[in-house]
C-alpha positions as CSV (number, residue, x, y, z in Angstrom):
1,M,29.6,10.5,10.1
2,A,25.6,11.3,10.5
3,D,24.4,12.8,13.8
4,T,22.7,10.2,15.9
5,K,19.0,10.6,16.1
6,K,17.4,11.6,19.3
7,A,14.3,12.2,20.9
8,K,12.7,13.2,24.2
9,L,9.4,12.4,26.1
10,I,8.2,14.0,29.2
11,F,5.5,12.6,31.3
12,C,4.0,13.8,34.2
13,K,1.2,11.8,36.0
14,D,-1.1,15.0,36.7
15,Y,-1.2,15.6,33.1
16,K,-4.0,13.3,31.7
17,I,-5.7,13.1,28.6
18,G,-8.3,10.4,29.5
19,E,-9.4,7.3,31.4
20,V,-9.2,3.9,29.0
21,D,-12.8,2.3,28.6
22,N,-11.4,-1.5,27.9
23,R,-13.8,-1.7,25.3
24,I,-11.1,0.3,22.8
25,Y,-9.7,-3.5,22.9
26,G,-12.8,-4.9,21.4
27,S,-13.0,-6.9,18.3
28,F,-15.3,-8.1,15.5
29,I,-16.7,-11.4,14.1
30,E,-18.8,-11.1,10.9
31,H,-20.2,-14.2,9.4
32,L,-17.7,-13.7,6.7
33,G,-15.7,-15.9,4.9
34,R,-13.9,-18.1,7.6
35,A,-14.4,-16.2,10.5
36,V,-17.3,-17.9,12.1
37,Y,-17.0,-21.5,9.9
38,G,-13.7,-22.9,10.4
39,G,-12.7,-20.0,12.5
40,I,-14.3,-19.8,15.8
41,Y,-16.6,-22.9,14.9
42,E,-15.2,-26.2,13.4
43,P,-17.0,-29.2,14.8
44,G,-15.3,-32.5,14.3
45,H,-11.8,-30.3,14.4
46,P,-9.1,-32.4,17.2
47,E,-9.8,-29.1,19.3
48,A,-13.7,-28.5,19.1
49,D,-15.4,-28.9,22.5
50,E,-18.6,-30.2,23.1
51,N,-20.3,-27.1,21.1
52,G,-17.8,-27.2,18.0
53,F,-15.8,-24.3,19.3
54,R,-12.4,-24.7,18.6
55,K,-10.4,-24.3,22.0
56,D,-7.0,-23.5,20.6
57,V,-8.7,-20.3,18.7
58,L,-10.4,-19.4,22.3
59,N,-7.0,-19.6,23.8
60,L,-5.0,-17.3,21.3
61,V,-8.3,-14.8,22.0
62,S,-7.7,-15.0,25.7
63,E,-4.0,-13.8,25.1
64,L,-5.6,-10.7,23.3
65,N,-8.0,-10.1,26.3
66,V,-10.4,-8.9,24.2
67,P,-13.3,-7.0,26.3
68,I,-16.2,-7.0,23.8
69,I,-16.8,-8.3,20.3
70,R,-19.0,-6.8,17.5
71,Y,-21.6,-9.5,15.7
72,P,-22.8,-10.4,13.4
73,G,-21.7,-7.5,11.0
74,G,-20.7,-6.1,9.1
75,N,-21.9,-5.9,5.6
76,F,-23.8,-9.3,6.4
77,V,-26.2,-7.9,9.0
78,S,-27.6,-5.8,6.1
79,G,-29.7,-8.7,5.1
80,Y,-30.0,-11.0,8.3
81,N,-32.8,-12.1,9.6
82,W,-31.7,-13.1,13.0
83,E,-34.8,-15.3,13.6
84,E,-33.5,-17.8,11.0
85,G,-30.6,-18.2,13.4
86,V,-32.1,-19.3,16.7
87,G,-34.0,-22.5,17.6
88,P,-33.3,-26.4,16.5
89,L,-30.5,-26.4,14.2
90,E,-32.2,-28.7,11.9
91,K,-34.8,-26.4,11.1
92,R,-32.6,-23.5,9.9
93,P,-32.7,-22.2,6.5
94,R,-29.7,-22.2,4.4
95,K,-30.0,-18.6,2.4
96,T,-28.0,-16.9,-0.2
97,E,-26.0,-14.3,1.7
98,L,-25.6,-11.4,-0.8
99,A,-23.1,-9.0,1.0
100,W,-20.4,-11.5,0.3
101,G,-22.2,-14.2,-2.4
102,T,-22.2,-16.7,-0.2
103,I,-24.4,-19.5,1.4
104,E,-25.0,-19.0,4.8
105,T,-25.6,-22.3,6.7
106,N,-27.4,-20.5,10.0
107,Q,-25.3,-23.2,12.1
108,V,-24.2,-20.4,14.2
109,G,-26.8,-17.8,15.5
110,T,-27.3,-15.5,18.5
111,N,-27.6,-18.1,21.3
112,E,-24.4,-19.9,19.9
113,F,-22.3,-17.0,19.5
114,M,-23.2,-15.6,23.1
115,N,-22.2,-18.7,24.3
116,W,-19.0,-18.7,22.5
117,A,-18.3,-15.0,23.6
118,K,-19.0,-16.0,27.2
119,K,-16.0,-19.1,26.7
120,A,-13.9,-15.9,25.5
121,H,-14.6,-13.7,28.3
122,S,-16.0,-11.3,26.1
123,E,-19.2,-8.8,26.1
124,V,-21.1,-8.6,22.5
125,M,-21.7,-5.5,21.0
126,M,-24.9,-6.7,19.0
127,A,-25.5,-5.3,15.7
128,V,-29.6,-4.9,14.4
129,N,-30.2,-4.8,10.5
130,L,-31.4,-1.5,9.4
131,G,-31.1,-2.4,5.5
132,T,-33.6,-5.0,4.7
133,R,-35.5,-5.0,8.1
134,G,-36.4,-2.0,10.5
135,A,-37.5,-1.2,14.2
136,D,-39.8,-4.0,14.7
137,A,-37.1,-7.1,14.1
138,A,-34.7,-5.0,16.4
139,R,-37.0,-4.1,19.4
140,N,-38.1,-8.0,19.1
141,L,-34.2,-8.9,19.1
142,V,-33.4,-6.9,22.3
143,E,-36.5,-8.5,24.0
144,Y,-35.5,-11.9,22.9
145,C,-31.8,-11.1,24.6
146,N,-32.7,-8.9,27.4
147,H,-35.9,-9.3,28.6
148,P,-36.2,-11.5,31.9
149,G,-39.7,-13.4,30.6
150,G,-43.1,-13.6,30.6
151,T,-43.1,-12.4,27.0
152,Y,-43.5,-13.8,23.6
153,W,-39.8,-13.4,22.5
154,S,-38.1,-13.7,25.9
155,D,-39.9,-16.7,26.7
156,L,-38.8,-18.2,22.9
157,R,-35.2,-17.8,24.2
158,K,-36.1,-20.0,27.4
159,L,-37.9,-22.4,25.0
160,H,-34.6,-22.2,22.8
161,G,-32.7,-23.5,26.4
162,Y,-31.6,-20.2,27.4
163,E,-33.0,-19.3,30.7
164,S,-31.2,-16.1,31.8
165,P,-31.4,-12.9,29.6
166,Y,-28.1,-11.9,28.5
167,K,-28.4,-8.3,29.1
168,I,-26.4,-7.4,26.3
169,K,-25.4,-3.6,26.8
170,T,-24.1,-2.1,23.5
171,W,-25.9,-2.4,20.3
172,C,-25.1,-1.0,16.6
173,L,-27.8,0.6,14.5
174,G,-27.2,-1.1,11.5
175,N,-23.6,-0.8,9.4
176,E,-22.0,1.5,6.8
177,M,-25.7,2.7,6.0
178,D,-24.2,5.3,3.5
179,G,-22.2,2.7,1.4
180,H,-23.6,1.9,-2.2
181,W,-22.2,-1.6,-1.6
182,Q,-24.5,-1.9,1.5
183,I,-27.6,-4.2,1.2
184,C,-30.5,-1.4,1.0
185,S,-28.4,1.6,1.8
186,K,-29.9,4.8,2.6
187,T,-29.0,8.6,2.4
188,A,-28.8,10.5,5.6
189,E,-32.1,11.4,6.2
190,E,-33.6,8.1,5.4
191,Y,-31.3,6.5,7.9
192,G,-31.7,9.3,10.5
193,R,-35.4,8.7,10.7
194,I,-35.0,5.1,10.7
195,A,-32.4,4.7,13.3
196,C,-34.0,7.6,15.9
197,E,-37.2,5.3,15.8
198,T,-35.3,2.2,16.0
199,A,-33.6,3.7,18.9
200,K,-36.3,4.9,20.7
201,V,-38.2,1.4,20.5
202,M,-35.2,-0.8,21.5
203,K,-34.6,1.8,24.5
204,W,-38.4,1.4,25.5
205,V,-37.9,-2.4,25.6
206,D,-34.6,-2.0,27.7
207,P,-33.8,1.4,28.8
208,T,-30.1,0.3,30.0
209,I,-28.8,-0.3,26.6
210,E,-26.4,2.0,24.7
211,L,-26.6,2.7,20.9
212,V,-24.3,3.2,18.4
213,A,-25.4,5.2,15.4
214,C,-23.8,4.8,11.9
215,G,-21.3,7.4,10.6
216,S,-19.9,7.3,7.5
217,S,-18.3,4.0,6.1
218,S,-14.7,6.0,5.6
219,S,-13.1,9.7,5.7
220,A,-13.3,9.4,2.0
221,T,-17.1,8.9,1.1
222,P,-18.4,12.1,-0.4
223,T,-20.8,12.5,2.0
224,F,-18.4,12.4,5.0
225,A,-19.0,14.7,7.7
226,S,-22.2,16.4,6.2
227,W,-23.7,12.5,6.9
228,E,-22.7,12.5,10.4
229,A,-24.1,15.9,11.0
230,E,-27.3,15.1,9.5
231,V,-27.8,11.5,11.1
232,L,-26.9,13.0,14.5
233,D,-29.3,16.0,14.0
234,H,-32.2,13.2,13.9
235,T,-30.5,10.9,16.8
236,Y,-28.5,13.0,18.8
237,E,-30.9,12.3,22.1
238,Y,-31.7,8.7,21.6
239,V,-27.9,7.5,20.9
240,D,-24.5,7.3,22.8
241,Y,-21.9,6.9,20.3
242,I,-21.4,7.5,16.4
243,S,-19.3,4.9,14.7
244,L,-16.2,5.3,12.4
245,H,-14.2,3.1,10.3
246,Q,-11.2,3.2,9.0
247,Y,-8.6,0.9,7.0
248,Y,-5.5,1.4,5.2
249,G,-3.1,-0.3,2.4
250,N,0.1,0.1,1.1
251,H,0.0,-1.0,-2.6
252,E,2.6,1.3,-3.5
253,K,5.1,-0.7,-1.2
254,D,6.2,3.1,0.2
255,T,6.9,2.1,3.8
256,A,7.3,5.4,4.9
257,N,4.0,6.8,3.7
258,F,2.3,3.8,4.8
259,L,3.3,4.4,8.4
260,A,2.6,8.1,8.1
261,K,-1.1,7.2,7.9
262,T,-1.6,7.6,11.5
263,L,-1.6,11.2,10.7
264,D,-4.8,10.6,8.4
265,L,-6.5,8.7,11.1
266,D,-5.9,11.6,13.9
267,L,-7.3,13.9,11.4
268,F,-10.2,11.4,10.9
269,I,-11.1,11.3,14.5
270,K,-10.5,14.9,15.2
271,S,-12.8,15.7,12.5
272,I,-15.5,13.4,13.8
273,I,-15.4,15.0,17.3
274,A,-15.8,18.5,15.9
275,T,-18.7,17.4,13.8
276,C,-20.7,15.9,17.1
277,D,-19.8,19.1,19.0
278,Y,-21.0,21.4,16.2
279,V,-24.5,19.3,16.8
280,K,-24.2,19.3,20.4
281,A,-24.1,23.5,20.1
282,K,-26.9,23.6,17.7
283,K,-29.1,21.2,19.9
284,R,-27.9,23.4,23.2
285,S,-27.5,19.8,24.5
286,K,-25.5,18.8,27.6
287,K,-24.9,15.2,26.2
288,T,-21.8,14.6,24.9
289,I,-21.7,11.8,21.9
290,N,-18.5,9.6,22.1
291,L,-17.1,7.9,19.3
292,S,-17.1,3.8,18.7
293,L,-14.0,3.0,16.0
294,D,-15.6,-0.2,15.5
295,E,-13.7,-1.0,12.4
296,W,-10.1,-0.5,12.1
297,N,-7.0,-2.3,10.5
298,V,-4.7,-2.9,7.7
299,W,-6.8,-4.3,4.5
300,F,-5.4,-4.6,0.9
301,H,-3.3,-7.9,0.8
302,S,-6.5,-10.2,-0.1
303,N,-8.3,-7.8,-2.4
304,N,-7.1,-9.8,-5.8
305,A,-7.4,-13.2,-4.1
306,D,-11.2,-12.6,-3.5
307,K,-11.9,-12.0,-6.9
308,K,-11.2,-15.2,-7.9
309,I,-13.6,-16.9,-4.9
310,E,-16.4,-18.8,-6.5
311,K,-19.9,-17.5,-5.8
312,W,-22.4,-19.4,-3.4
313,S,-19.7,-21.1,-1.8
314,I,-19.8,-22.0,1.9
315,A,-17.3,-20.0,4.1
316,P,-15.1,-19.7,1.4
317,P,-11.4,-17.9,2.2
318,L,-12.2,-14.4,1.8
319,L,-10.4,-11.3,3.2
320,E,-7.6,-13.3,4.3
321,D,-4.7,-10.7,4.6
322,I,-1.4,-12.3,5.5
323,Y,-0.2,-9.6,7.5
324,N,3.8,-8.7,7.2
325,F,5.9,-6.9,9.9
326,E,5.3,-3.1,8.3
327,D,1.7,-3.9,9.1
328,A,2.4,-4.6,12.6
329,L,4.3,-1.2,13.3
330,L,1.1,0.5,11.8
331,V,-1.6,-1.1,13.7
332,G,0.8,-0.3,16.8
333,G,0.6,3.3,15.4
334,M,-3.1,3.6,15.1
335,L,-3.2,2.0,18.7
336,I,-1.3,4.9,20.0
337,T,-3.7,7.2,18.1
338,I,-6.5,5.7,19.7
339,L,-5.1,6.1,23.2
340,K,-4.5,9.8,22.4
341,H,-8.4,10.2,22.1
342,S,-9.2,8.0,24.9
343,D,-11.1,11.3,25.9
344,R,-13.8,10.3,23.2
345,I,-13.2,7.1,21.8
346,K,-14.9,4.6,24.2
347,I,-15.3,1.7,21.8
348,A,-13.2,0.5,19.2
349,C,-12.9,-2.9,17.3
350,L,-10.1,-4.1,15.3
351,A,-11.6,-6.0,12.4
352,Q,-11.8,-9.0,12.5
353,L,-10.8,-11.1,15.0
354,V,-10.0,-14.8,13.5
355,N,-9.1,-15.4,9.6
356,V,-10.9,-12.5,8.2
357,I,-8.5,-9.7,8.3
358,A,-7.5,-10.9,11.8
359,P,-4.7,-11.2,14.1
360,I,-5.4,-15.1,14.3
361,M,-5.2,-17.4,11.3
362,T,-6.4,-21.2,11.4
363,S,-6.4,-23.8,8.9
364,N,-9.4,-26.1,8.4
365,N,-8.7,-29.3,10.4
366,G,-5.7,-27.9,11.2
367,S,-3.6,-25.2,13.7
368,S,-4.0,-21.8,14.5
369,W,-1.5,-19.1,14.8
370,R,-0.5,-15.4,15.5
371,Q,-0.3,-12.7,12.6
372,T,2.4,-10.3,13.0
373,I,-0.2,-7.8,14.1
374,F,-1.5,-9.9,16.7
375,Y,1.2,-8.5,19.2
376,P,1.0,-5.0,19.1
377,F,-2.5,-5.4,20.0
378,M,-1.8,-7.8,22.7
379,H,0.6,-5.4,24.6
380,V,-1.9,-2.4,24.6
381,S,-5.0,-4.7,25.3
382,N,-2.9,-5.9,28.1
383,Y,-0.8,-3.4,29.4
384,G,-3.0,0.0,28.2
385,R,-5.6,-0.3,31.2
386,G,-5.7,2.5,33.3
387,Y,-5.4,6.7,32.3
388,V,-3.6,7.9,29.2
389,L,-1.0,10.6,30.0
390,N,-0.4,13.9,27.4
391,P,3.1,13.7,26.5
392,V,5.5,16.3,25.7
393,I,7.0,14.7,22.5
394,S,10.1,16.1,21.0
395,T,11.2,13.9,17.9
396,P,12.9,14.2,14.3
397,L,10.3,14.6,11.0
398,Y,10.1,13.4,8.1
399,D,8.2,13.9,4.9
400,S,6.5,11.3,2.8
401,K,4.6,11.1,-0.7
402,D,1.3,12.2,1.3
403,F,2.4,13.8,4.5
404,T,4.8,16.5,5.7
405,D,6.3,16.5,9.4
406,V,5.4,13.0,10.1
407,P,6.9,12.2,13.6
408,V,9.7,9.6,13.5
409,L,8.6,8.5,17.2
410,E,5.0,8.2,18.0
411,A,4.5,7.2,21.7
412,A,1.8,7.2,24.3
413,A,1.5,6.0,28.2
414,V,-0.7,4.4,30.4
415,V,-0.6,4.4,34.1
416,N,-2.5,1.7,36.1
417,E,-2.8,3.0,39.5
418,E,-4.1,-0.3,40.9
419,K,-0.9,-2.1,39.6
420,E,1.3,0.8,40.3
421,Q,2.5,0.6,36.8
422,L,3.6,3.0,33.9
423,T,3.7,1.3,30.4
424,I,5.5,3.5,27.3
425,F,4.1,2.4,23.9
426,A,7.1,3.9,21.2
427,I,7.5,3.2,17.7
428,N,10.7,4.4,15.7
429,K,9.5,4.8,12.2
430,D,13.1,5.7,10.9
431,L,13.9,3.2,8.1
432,N,17.7,3.4,8.6
433,D,18.5,4.6,11.7
434,S,18.0,3.5,15.4
435,L,16.7,6.5,17.7
436,V,18.1,7.7,21.0
437,L,15.4,8.2,23.5
438,E,15.4,9.9,26.4
439,C,12.4,9.8,28.7
440,D,11.7,12.1,31.6
441,V,9.3,10.2,34.4
442,R,10.8,12.0,37.6
443,N,7.6,12.4,38.8
444,F,7.0,8.5,39.0
445,E,9.3,8.4,42.0
446,G,10.5,4.7,43.0
447,Y,9.4,3.5,39.3
448,K,11.6,0.7,37.9
449,I,12.0,-0.7,34.6
450,V,10.6,-4.5,34.7
451,N,10.7,-5.1,30.8
452,H,11.4,-3.7,27.4
453,I,9.7,-5.6,24.8
454,V,10.6,-4.9,21.2
455,L,9.1,-6.1,18.0
456,E,11.5,-5.7,15.3
457,N,12.5,-7.6,11.9
458,D,15.1,-6.9,9.5
459,D,12.7,-7.6,6.5
460,V,9.3,-5.4,6.3
461,Y,7.7,-8.1,4.3
462,A,8.3,-10.7,6.9
463,V,5.2,-12.9,7.7
464,N,4.1,-15.6,10.0
465,T,2.5,-18.8,8.4
466,E,1.5,-22.0,9.4
467,K,4.8,-23.7,8.6
468,E,6.6,-20.7,10.3
469,P,4.5,-19.3,12.8
470,Y,7.2,-17.3,14.7
471,K,8.9,-15.6,11.8
472,V,8.1,-12.3,13.6
473,K,7.8,-12.4,17.1
474,P,8.6,-9.9,20.1
475,H,11.5,-10.3,22.2
476,N,12.3,-9.0,26.2
477,N,16.1,-7.9,25.2
478,G,15.2,-4.1,24.8
479,N,18.2,-1.9,26.5
480,A,15.8,0.5,28.3
481,K,17.7,1.8,31.6
482,I,16.4,4.5,34.4
483,D,18.7,6.5,36.7
484,N,17.3,9.1,38.9
485,G,13.8,9.1,36.9
486,I,15.3,9.5,33.4
487,I,14.8,6.4,30.9
488,T,17.3,5.9,28.2
489,A,16.9,3.6,25.2
490,S,18.1,2.8,22.0
491,L,15.1,2.1,19.9
492,S,16.3,0.1,16.5
493,K,15.0,1.0,13.2
494,L,11.3,0.1,12.5
495,S,10.6,-1.0,15.9
496,W,7.7,-1.4,18.2
497,N,8.4,-1.2,22.0
498,V,6.9,-1.5,25.3
499,I,8.9,0.0,28.2
500,V,7.2,-1.4,31.3
501,L,7.8,0.2,34.9
502,K,6.5,-0.3,38.4
503,K,6.9,0.9,41.7
């Protein structure tokens, strides 16, 4: 008979990694596929409000508790003229959208999206076009959005019916500018120069804003790390964050290797931090550049379907990954990895929010439902506010095709002092066996377990669909117990666990 697999955790309230910036639970809406049209916006739908926004979608977004949403792209932004998306709807042009080969109707633009974000109780992280445009269009957009009035662009906003400035705090200086697929992609020097000059004039219009410079579009690009170093060399004193993007897939259907990809994400984050700090040392600067992981997710299921989409259609079903149970486990693992770097990752955006590689799916003129990845994101967003603890972890390890010494147990804990709450997030990656967990929280005197949420399924490829929306869903029947400050729990094979304690 095989030995029972065991893992140990120790959490001490004084051993902190960092305070959670709530913006790490951000998301992303791009003018891509059915994210906007047929996603958040569908006039004539039975659930549409007076502005054409779907209330059923807003309700699901509110469950996720998303504090910030990046907009309007993505690749889309590198060819976008923001002026074409404001003013009277009947005067807005239909345009060929080169990033995704579709027609953009411009029926939703800056003001409509700001209106929607307010209904979603979310801030907006606005991106400016540094592909076909530059500093002039960017500074004008800041003036349109943030200036109180008495100038051309701010008065134009008022003329359009929006009296008060939006006071948008966080802005992205373009998107994936190193990528050959990007409209008007650039070398690191070309981008560094335009980003620097754009940052200067944007902050001259509104000194209160924060800016995100583009890092490499992934760790696999040939220019990775040298791109970041050169871009920051130009922009260091003008920007506050550098972006990183990461997506994972499982074409090989190798679950053990797929779930190990959190190690790759961890290494990617550490490499970016090291590069930022190298430039800091080189410049003898007292300023620290933090990270904006403003695109992350699983993305591969829809690759073949996207090749069959008819060009120049309006809001076609692009990038509509149907997520399975193992995808939810990796998303949970990526969230744990983000928490482990809460001292430097201050913004993160699950890409995207509705229909396009998204936790929320809709059908046109039909219903909406939660994908498998909805649940770990919802749990961490709602229970993961506070400060992250630095754990001592003892766990079995395994080797996979691309990784060695992969921890079977991945875990993080967040303390919310205001609520007197401690939440432990834990994944058992073992394909076959449950894992006996012993967790020492004696430092949290008087804390009791109030919930042990489990997401598990015997089929790693199980999915939620419009017809079967609850095939994969969490339950509250976890077996965690606490005695004299020691938690014991049996974590079932391939499971996502949320153990909530309150004083």
